[in-house]
N, C-alpha and C positions, 0 to 999 in steps of 0.2 A: 390639796393633792387627792386625786382619785385612787380608789383601791381596785379598780377594774384594770387589770394588766392586759394590754392588747399588743400583739406583735404585728406591726405594719411595716412592710418593706424591710424586714429584718431588724427593725428597731422596736424596742419596748416603749410603748406610750401609755401614759396614765390618762384616760379620758372617761367621760361620763356617757351614760346611755343616751341622754337627750340634753341639749343646751340651745341657747339662742344667741346669735351673733349678727350684728348689723341688720336687724329686721328679718332674719331668716331663722327658722327652727331646723336644727340639725339632729339627726338620729342615726344610730348604728342600724344598718339594714339587716335585721336579724334573720330574715328569710334566706339570706345567702350564707350564713354561718353554718358550719365552721370552715367552709371551703374558701370563702372570700370575705375580706373585711372592706366593706364599702359604706358610704354615708348617704343617707337620704336627705334631700333638701326640700323643706316644706315652706313655700312662700305665701300660701293662702290658707284660710281656715279649712277649705275643702281638701287641700293637700294633707293637712294635719288629720282630718277626719278619716281620710282614706288610709293614711299610715296606721291608724289604730284599727280600722276594720280589716285591713289585709295583713295585720300582724307584723308589719315592719317593726312595730314596738308592741310588746305584750308584757303581762305582769301588772297586777293592780296598781302598785305605787308608781311605776313608770308610765302607765296609761294616764294616771292622774296628773303627773307632772307635765306630760305632753299636752293634755287638754288645757292645763294652766297656761302654757305657752301659746296654745291656740287662741285663747281669750285675749292674751296680750297682743297677739298678731292682729286680731280683729280691731282692737282698740287703736293700734298704731295706724291702721288703714281707715280709721273712722267709720267702720262698719257697725251696724246695729249689734250690740252685745247680746241682746236676748235671742236674736236669730243664730248667732254663732254658738251660744250656749245650747240652744235646742238641737242644732246639728251635731254637736259634739256629744251630747247626752245620748243621742240615738245610736252611737257607734257600737258599744258593747253593754249589754244590759246587766251583767252579773257583777262586774268589778265595782265595788262601792267607792273606792278612791277616786274614780272618774267624777262622780257626782259631788263628792266632798271637795275636790280640788276646784271644780268650776265655781261652786258656791263661795268658797273661800276667796278666790281671786276676784270675783265680782264684788264681794263685800269690801275687799281692800281698795279696789278702784273707786268704789262709791265713797270711801273715806278720804280719797284724795291721794292714795299711793300711786306713783307712776306704774303703768301696766307691766312693763318689763321687770321692774323691781319687785312687784307683787309676785310675778311668776318665778323669778330667780329666788326670791326668799322662800317660796313654797318648795321648790326643788331642793334648796339647801336644807330646809327643815326636814324633808323626807330623808335626805342623805344622813343627816345627823341622827334621826330616829333609828335608822338602820344600823348605824355605827354602835349605838347604845344597845340595840337588840343583840348584836354580836357580843358585846361585853357581858350582857346579862345571861345570854344563852351559853356562854363558855362554861358556866358552872355545871351544866347538865352533861358535859362531855368529859370523860375521863381519859387519861393517857392510855393508849392502846385500844380505844373503842373503835368498833366498826359501826358506821352510821348508814342508814338507808334514807334516801330522799326521793321524792317523786316530782316530776316536771322540772321546771327551772324557776327557782326562787332566789336567784343570785343577783349580782349587780345589774345584769341585763334586764331584770324584771323590776328594778326599783330606782334607778338613777345611779346608785353607788352602793357598795358593801353587800347588799342583798338582805333577805329576811332569813330563810332557812339556811342559806350558805354563810351568812354573817357569823354565826357561832363557830362554824367550821373554819372560816378564815382566821378568826380570833384564836381558836385553839391551836391551829397550825403555826401561827406567828408567835404563840406563847411556848412553842417547843413541844407540844403534845404530838405523839405519834398516832395518827388516825388513818382510817381507811373508809372510803365512801362507796357504797353500792348505789349506782345511778339507774333508776328505772328508765327504760327507753322512752316511755310515755307516748304510746300510740294515741291518736293517729298522726300528730304533727311532729313527734319525736323530739320534743323540746329537751328531754333529758339527755338523749344520745347526742344531739347536736349542740345544745347550748350549755347545759350543766357540765358535761364532760369537757367542753372547750374552756369554760371558766376554771375548772379544777386543774386542767392541764397547764394553763397559763400561770396558775397559782403555785404549781408544784406539789399539789396534794394527790396522794395515791388514790386510785379509784378503779372500779370495774363497772362497765355497763351490763345490765341484766335485762332480759325480756321482762315485761310487766308481770307475767304470771310466775316468775321465779321467786318473787319476794316471799311467798308462803313457805317454799322449801327452805330458803335460807333462814327464816325466823324459826321454823320448826326444828332445824338442826343446830340452833344456838349460835349462828354466825352473825347475827345482828344484835347489837347492844342497845341501840336507841334509834327511833325514827324521828326525823325532823322534816316538816313540810311547811309550805307557805299557806297563804289564804287569799281569796279574792273578795270575800265578804264574810263577816262574822256577825251573827245575830246577837241580840241583847242577852240571850240566855247562854251563849257560848257555843251554839251550833256553828259549824264552819263549812262554807262553800269553797271548794278548791278544785283543781283540775280533776277531770273524770278519772276514777281509779283510786282516789285518796280514801274514800269510804272503805273500799275493800282492804286497803293496807291497814287501816285503823282496826277493822275487825280481826284481821290476822294477828296484829300486834297484841290486841286484847287477849286473844285465845292463847298466845304464847308468852304472856307476861312481859312483853317488851314495852318500855315507856314510849308513848306517842306524844310528841310535842308539835304544836303549831307556832310558827314565828310570824308576827305581823305587827306593823305599827298600829297605834290606836285609831288612825285615820281609816282603817279597814273595818272598824266596828260600826255597824249600822244599828244604833239604839232605837230607831223607829220600827224595826222588825222584832217582834217578841221571840220568834223561834225560826229555825232554819228552813222549815218547809215553806215559809213565805218568801224565800229568796228566789228571784226570777232566774231561771236556768237557760242560758243561751244554747240554741241548737244550731250548729254550723252545717255547711254544705256536706252532702253525702259523698261528694267527690274526694274529700279528705280521707275517707275510709276506703274508698274503692280504688284509689290510685296512690302509688308511691313513686316520687320522682317523675311524674308524668306518665307512668306506665300502669295499665290496668292490672289489678291483682285478683279480679273476680270475673266470673262468667258474664258475658254480655247481657245487659238487661237487669243485672242485679240491683236491688235496692239496699239502702243502708240507713241506719239511724246514727246520729252523731251529736249526742248531748256533750257539751264541752266541759261541764262541771257536775259534781255531785255534792251531796251534803253529808257531813260527818256529825253524828250526834255528840253532844257535849259529854255524854257518859263514856265515850270511847277515848276521850282526850285527857292525857295526864296533866298537861299544863299549856298555857298560852304565853309565849315569850314576847313581851312588848318592850318598848323603849323605857317604860316606867317600872319594869320588873316582870317577874313570872307569876302568873295568876292561875288559879283553878277557874274553869269556865264560869262557875256560879259567882265568882268574885268580880267579873267584868262590870257589873252594874255599878260598882263603887267608883269606876273611872269616868262615869258620865258627868259632863259639865266641866 
């Protein structure tokens, strides 16, 4: 059973963010949410790659699972797996799960595992990891807490359950009264569009805030804990996540608000010693200069659009994984 509740044509359906059926990869078309629920059909590796690049699917674990299905699709079509892997690796440079998933599925196929089973098993494993993240993270949420989150680290970003939203789902289902402040998350508004949509379907109380309001709310004591996701975690515990996360961590530190990162261990890149080595994707300036296809800046304006920033390990209270909650310096114990 999926824990992503989706209302389609007036009916509640439990579906996953990505799955494969009859040789086709299916995804929720996240660019259309929350206004329309449609499904994207990927029949080729190039379709899968474009779905990742254009953010039909986003969120590190979900990108990884989608890439896993892309490798399975190439295998079914008897296409060169090394070429498929190269194309998929080139889609998003920051999210480590992408590279981890591709390597994992290639290794499983090499061992003789049927390609679709290898991808299905990987997606199921990620889903199970996120479920356990929710169970472990529930302990940092008290009854009556107000929680702040940034971007979307829910089921849409992971296949099912979520990372940052998984503890909130668990707390809510355990009867805890919680309230969630949802950063809008400029420029693509994943918080306002996607996190709010997931919380609404789940029946969790929330309010959308502009990104710059987080400081005011923490300063006035209205936030009890911050929980965010991650796109890549370095071996020392530094975390790359959606742009703006670093600022939230600084504000939380200054106001003595606990700051947690929720991510499966597949997001940890033990090959990188520290966060400044993490490649940071820079996306099109049009995402900054236009909203809903309309220009919001003077003609001829230029923009910068780094998609992620790096939060130092020293600003992080703990990292919630499927194996437990760890201080950043303890992550090295999970290697191997």
